N, C-alpha and C positions, 0 to 999 in steps of 0.2 A: 504494499500499500504506500503510495507516494504522498508528499506533503500536500499537494494540491487536492487530492481526494479527501484527505483528512480534514482540510480546511473547509471544503465544500460540504461535507457531511456535518461538521460542527454548525455551519451557518444555517442549514435547512432543518436540522433536527433529525434524530434517528429513532425510528420506532415509537414516535410520539413523546420522546423524552425532551424536556425543556433544554434548549441548547446552553442557557446560562448555567443551570444546575449541573448539566453534564460537564461543562468546562471546569467548574469549581471542583467537582468530584475527581476529575482527571488530574487537576493540579494537586489535590490532596494525595492522590495515589502516587504521583511522581515524587512528591515531597517525602512520603513514607518510604519509598524505595531509595532515594538518594540520601536520606538521613541515616541509613544503616551503615555508613562508612564503607560500603562495598560498591566500587565502581563496576557496573555490569559490562561485560565484554560486548554483548550484542543482544538482539531481541530474544534469542533463545534462552540466554541466561535470565532475562527479565521474565520470560514465561515460567522458568523454574522458580524464581522468586515469588511470582504471583501465586503459583500453586502452593508454595510453602506458607503463604499468608492466608490460605483458605479460599482462594478464587477458583472457581470451576467454570465450565462453559455456560451453564445455566445462569449463574450469578452474573457473569460478565454480560450475557445477553440482556438480562433483566435491568441491570444498572446502567450499562452504556449502549445497549442496542447493537452490540457486535456479534459476530457469528460464534466466536469461541475465544479461549484464553489467548491463543496465538495472535489473533487480530488485535485484541486489547494490548498485548505486549508490543506489537508493531506501533500502535499509537503512542504508547508510553515512550518507546525508543525514539520516535521522531520528535516528541516533545522534549526529551532530554537533549537531543542533538541541537535543537533550536534554542534551548533555554540559555540565557546569559545571566549568571548569578551576579547580582549587584548589591548583595547584602553588605552593609557596612561592617567593617571588622572592628569589634569592640573587645578590648582586653579585659577580661574579668579575672577574678582571683584564681580560677581553675587553670588559667593559661599563664599565670604569673611565673616569675623566675623560680621560686621555691618549688612550685608544683612541677614545673618542667624538669628541674634538676632531679626531683624525686622519681619521676617517670623514667628519665634517662638512666638514672643509677639502677633502677629495677631492671631495665633492659640489659644493662651491662652484666649484672649478676645472673640474669636468666641465660644469657649467652655463655657465661663462664660455667654456670652449674650444668648446663647441657653437655659440656665436655668433661665434667668432673669424673663420671664413671670411667672414662678412658684413663685418667691419671691414677685413679684408685686401683685399676687393674695392673698398671705398670708398677706401682708401689708394692702391690701384693706379690708380683713376680720377683721383684728385687729382695724383698724381705722373707717371704714364705716359700719362694721358688715355685709357686703355683698361683693361679688366679681362678676366675669363675669357669673358664673353659680352656685353660692352657696349663702346661706343666714343663718345667725346665728339663727334667730328665726323661721325657717321653722318647720312645724309639722313633726314628724317622718315619717309619711306617704308620704309626699311630698319629704322629704330628701331621702327616700328609692327609689322613682321613679327616681330622678335625679341621684343618685348613680348607679342604674342599667343601665340607659341610657348612663352614662359616661363610665362605664366599657365596656359595649357592643361596644361603639364607638371605643375605643382604641383597643380592641381585633379584631374586624372585619376589621378595616381599617389598622391595624398595618402591615399586610403583604404588602398591597399596598404602604404604605409609604416607606418600604424597597425596593420594586421593583422600584418605582419612583426614589429613591436616586441612586440605582445601575445603571439603564439604563440612567437616566438623566445625571449623572456624566460621564458616558461612552461617550456620544455624546458631552457634553460641553467641556471635556478635549481635544476633537479632533477639537473643533471649529465649530461643526455642530449644531448650536442653533436651526435651523429650525427642524432638526430631533429630537432634545431634546424636543422641544415643542410638536411635534406630538406624540412621544412615551409617554410623560408625560400625555397629555390629553387623550391618549388611556387608560392608567391605571386609570386615574381619572374617566373616563366613567365606566370602569369595577368596580371601587370602589362604584360609585353611584348605579349601577345595583345590586351589591352584597348587598348593604345597603337596597335597596327596596325588594330584595328577602328575606333577613333575617327578615325585618319588616313584610312581609307577612306570613312567617313561624311562627314567635312568636305570630302573631295575631291569626292564625288558632289554634296554640297550646293553647293559652289563652282562645279562644272560646270553645275548646273542654273540657278543664279541669278547666276552670273558676278560674284561679290562682289569677288574679287581677281584680278589677272592671274596667269597660270601661274607666272611667275618669283617673285612675292611668295609664292604658296602653297607653292612648293617650299622657300623659306627658312623659312617657318613650320613646315612638316612636319619639316624636318631638325633645327631647334633643339628642337622638341617631342620628337622621338624620342630624341635623344642626351642631353638634359637629364633625361628620364625615367630613363634608365639610370643617370645619376649619382645622382639622388635615391634610387633603390633601393639602390645600393651604400652610400650614406651611412648609411641606416637600419641596414643590417647592421653596419656599423662601429660605430655607436652602441651597439647591443645587445651587441657584443663588446668594448665599451669601448676602441675604437681611434679616438677622435675626432681625435687629433693626426695620424693617418694621412691623414684626409680633408683636414685643413688643409694638410698637405704636398702632397697631390695638387692642391689649388687653386693653391698657389704654383708648382708644377711646370707646371700648365696655363698660368698667366700667363707663365711663362718661355718656354714653347714659342711662345705667341703673339708674344712680344717678338722671339724669334729669326726667326720666319717673316715678321712684319710689318715690323719695324724693320731687321733685318739683311739678310734676303733680299728685302725689298721686295715681298712677295706681298700680295694683297688681304686686307683685314682680315677680311671674312666667311669667306673660304676658310681663313685662318689659325685663326680661332676654331673653326670646324667641325671642322677636323683635330685641334686641341687637345682639344676636347670629346670627340671620338671616341676619341682615345688614352687620355685620363683615364678615360673610362667603361669601356673594355676593361681597363685596368690595375686599376681599382677592383674590377671583378668577379673578376679573377684573384687579387688580394690577399685578397678576401673568402673565396674558396674555400681559399686557403693558410691563412688564420687559422683557419678551421673545421677543416681537416685537423690543424693543430697542436693545437687543443683536443681533438680526438677521440683523439689519442694519450694524453692524460691521463685519458681517460674510463675509469671502472671497467668491467672486462669482466664479462659476465654475461648476463642476459636481454636479448635484442634486442627492444625494444618494436615493435609494429606501428604503422603510420601511423593516426592517428585518422580515423574515417570522415568523408568530405567534408561530409556533411550536419551532423554535430556541429561540425566546425570552422567551417563557415559560420554556424551558429547562435550559436557562442561569440564570433566576431569581428565579426559584422555591426554591432553598435552602435559599435565602434571604427572600423570601416571608414567608417561614415556620418559620424562626427565628423571623421575625417581629411579627407574630401572637403569637408564643410561649412566647416571651419576655414579652409582655404585659399581657398575661395570667399568667405568673409567678409573675408579680408585683401585680396582684389583686386577686389571688386565696386565699390568706390568709384572705382577707377581706370577701370574700364569705363564707369561713369556719366559721369566727367569727360571721358574721351576720345571719348565718343559724343555729347556735347552739341554741337548744331549752331549754335554762336555765332561760328564763324569758317569759313574755307574748308575744306570737308570732301570730298575726292575719294572717300573710302570711309566706310563707316558708323562705323568706328573710326579715329581719327587721333591718334597719339601726341602728348602734351603734355609736353615735357621739363621745363618749369618746375614742373608739378604733381608729376611723378615725383621730381624732385630734392629737393623739400621732404619727401616721404615717406621717401626713402632716408636722408636726414640724421636724421630723427626716429627711424627704426628703430634707430639705434645706441643710443638710450636704453634699449632692452630688454636690453642686454648685462648690466649689473650686476643688475637684478632677476631675470634668468633664473638667475644664479649663486646668488643669495640664495634664490630659490624652491626650488632643488634642496636647499639646506641645510635650509630649514624643513620641507619635506615629509618628507625623510629622517629628521629629528629627531623629527617627529610619529609616523612609523611605528615608529621605534625605541622611542619611549615607549610606544606601544600594545602592541608585541610584548612588552616587558618588564613593563609595569604591569598589564595586564589579568589577569595570573596572580595578582596579589595580592588580587583581589576575589572574594568569594563571590557566589552568585547573587542573594541579597537586597540586595547592595550595588551592583546595576547602576546605579541612579539616581546614586549617588555617583560612580561611574566616568564616567558620561555627563557630569555636571556638570564634572568635572575636565578632561576633554578638550575640552569646549566653552569653558572658560576659557583653556586653552592655545591653542585656535584663535583666540580673540579677540586674544590677544597677538600671534599670528602675523600676523593681518590688519593689526594696527597697525604691525608691523615692516615688512612688505612694502609697505604704503602709504607709509610714510616713505621707504623706500629708492627706491621708484618715483618719488615726487615729487622727491627730491633728485637722482636720476639725470636727470630731465627738466630741472630747473633747471641742473644742471652741463652738460648737453649744449647748452643754450641759450647759456650763456656761453662754452663752448668753441668753438661755431660762430662766435660774435661775434669771438673772438680770432683764429681761423683765417681768418676773413673778411678781417680787417685784414692779417694776414701774407700772405695770398694776393694781396691788392691790392698790397702793397709789392713782392712778388717777381715777379708776372706782369703788373702794371699793370691788372688788372681784379679785381673782387671775386669771392669764392667764390659768394655769393648776390647776383646782380645784379638780381633781379626782386622786386617787391613781392608778386607772386603766390606765388613760391617761399617767401618769408619767412612769408606768411600761412598757407600750407599747412603749413609746418614747425611753426609755433607750435601750431596746432590739432591736428596729428598727434601732437605731443609729449604733449598732454593725453590724447589717445585711447589712445596706447600705454602711458602710465602707468596708466590705468584697466585696460587689457587685461592688463597684467602681473599685477595683483591677481586678475583673473578667471581667468587661466591657473594661478595657484597653487591656486585653488578647483578647477579642472578636474583638475589632477594629483592633488590630494587625493582627489577622488571616484574617479578611475581606480585609485588605490592601494587604495581600499576596494571595488573591483570594482563600481562604480555608474556605468557609462557612460550609462545612460538619463537620469540627472539632468543630465549634461553636455550631452547632445543637447537636452534640454528647454530649456536656456539658449541654445545656439548657434543653434538654428533661429529663434527669435524675434529674436535679435540680427542674424542674417543678413537676415531680412525687414526689420527696422528700417533697417539700413545701405542696403539696396537702395531702399526707398521714399523715405527722407529724402534720400539722395544723388541719386536720379533727380529728385525734385521741385525741390530747391534748385538743381541744376545747370541745370534748365530755366527756373526762374522768376527766378533771380538771375544767376549766373555759373557756368561749369564748375568753377572752383576751390572752389565751395561744396559740391561732392560730398564733401569731406573731413568735413563735418558729419555725413554718413551714417556714416562710420567712428566718429566721436565718439559719436553717438547709439547705434550698435550696441554699442560698448564699454561704455557705461553700462548698457544692457539686459543684456548678458552678465554684467557684474559683479554687478548686483542679483540676477538669477535664480540664478546660481551660488552667491552668498553665501547666499541663502535655502536652496538645496538642501543645502549643507554643513551649515548649522545644523540642518536637518531630520534629516539622517543622524546627526549627533552627538548630538542629543537622544535618539535611540533607538540608540545605538551598539551596545549589547548585542544588539539584534535584527539589526542589519545585519552584525554579526560572525559570528553563529551561525545566523541564519535568513534569509539573503539570498534574495530572490525576484525 
């Protein structure tokens, strides 16, 4: 439906409905949608929002005289595209300096806490020699099983974690916790079904080609399944802002392993699997409990219907794709390094502990940038929400230039923080290496390969942190397609460079695939954010 048709129907009246009343109701509907702090991508997402607010075809026809919800969504979409917001910007106490600082500080802590379980796992490995799902003295065969199960779990469930985050936040921000719970557990069910389907497929594949012995495959499948459950519950805790709960679950899981392995002297694999199973079940129970708590605070009124599956799939597919590709990007260099046949290889993938250790230590350098990234993006979105109301339609270029300048400053800040974090981590590992040598009689990093991988990975993760800030910015502006345009070439670069160098030079050179991929991701995401901000008015009001 074009703008002329809409204007004509408003003028003559539709189905006997008074044009003035109809216009007022449409304006109220537009206001209720745009006031949710969720910029719709297109008319299809507006249709999903309308259905979540309780609108159906009959109600749309009765109130507005349209054929169905999709026609109403088209009218709302065209109205939003034409609307020029000229509301005066008034500073109140909620947007004051103290309130702003408090919100930004919470954002920093949230980003930092999200990475805390990673640090706890590393500390556990250094002190106890085991963590939630790893052990220093595992045989290479068992380490290979756990590594494959872990990588599979991240890649398979990564898309669902993004889908849960997107749709869950969508309803939570509107105060519909009941709907958030329903859609969240809908994706969790799909995640479990996908997990079972993938397990069946790799079982058949292994049965046909006899890649791994039955015992190894069973360990891979068990770690894969239970870790999937944990990642799904973690995502829900994140959208419910319960990150510390997950940190507590990780600590509890390590404590369970300690009791079973050290005190009861049970097998380490059995101890970890039991612990992972317990934590995954407790995590899901807590998620359900937190949702029920939130639902009690929910306003009573219209109970919205679930969005049509086709609309949900259309809305979250770009985010689903990114979640899967992102984790594939993070782990593909490991697969290249572990499959390089330059040593004894009983299987086509053989775990290399020296390579993994270097990556694990380097990954800690992401903690500080992740916290700062949360602050920067939240501040940018707060500025947009508050500032765009001060601009008239003819001042769009002025607004675009302002936010482009703000973004350039943000890039400078996150780049400095990422570089400093990498340098700090390098010196900290040097200090701990000496302390570890004095305490245990052996260095923390005993291999030149580990140090080499650690240094290159530090540079890669520092660049990746800047790229991730770009990705979060684009997601906040509902532009996932730009993020995928960056992550797909980055994944391909990581794969090709890692494969070639690990075969031509040495398996440890697969880390250059990670570095090259991070560079590609940074450059393409940087270009995408600049493209969006140069036409910010268009992407705010006329996203396509």
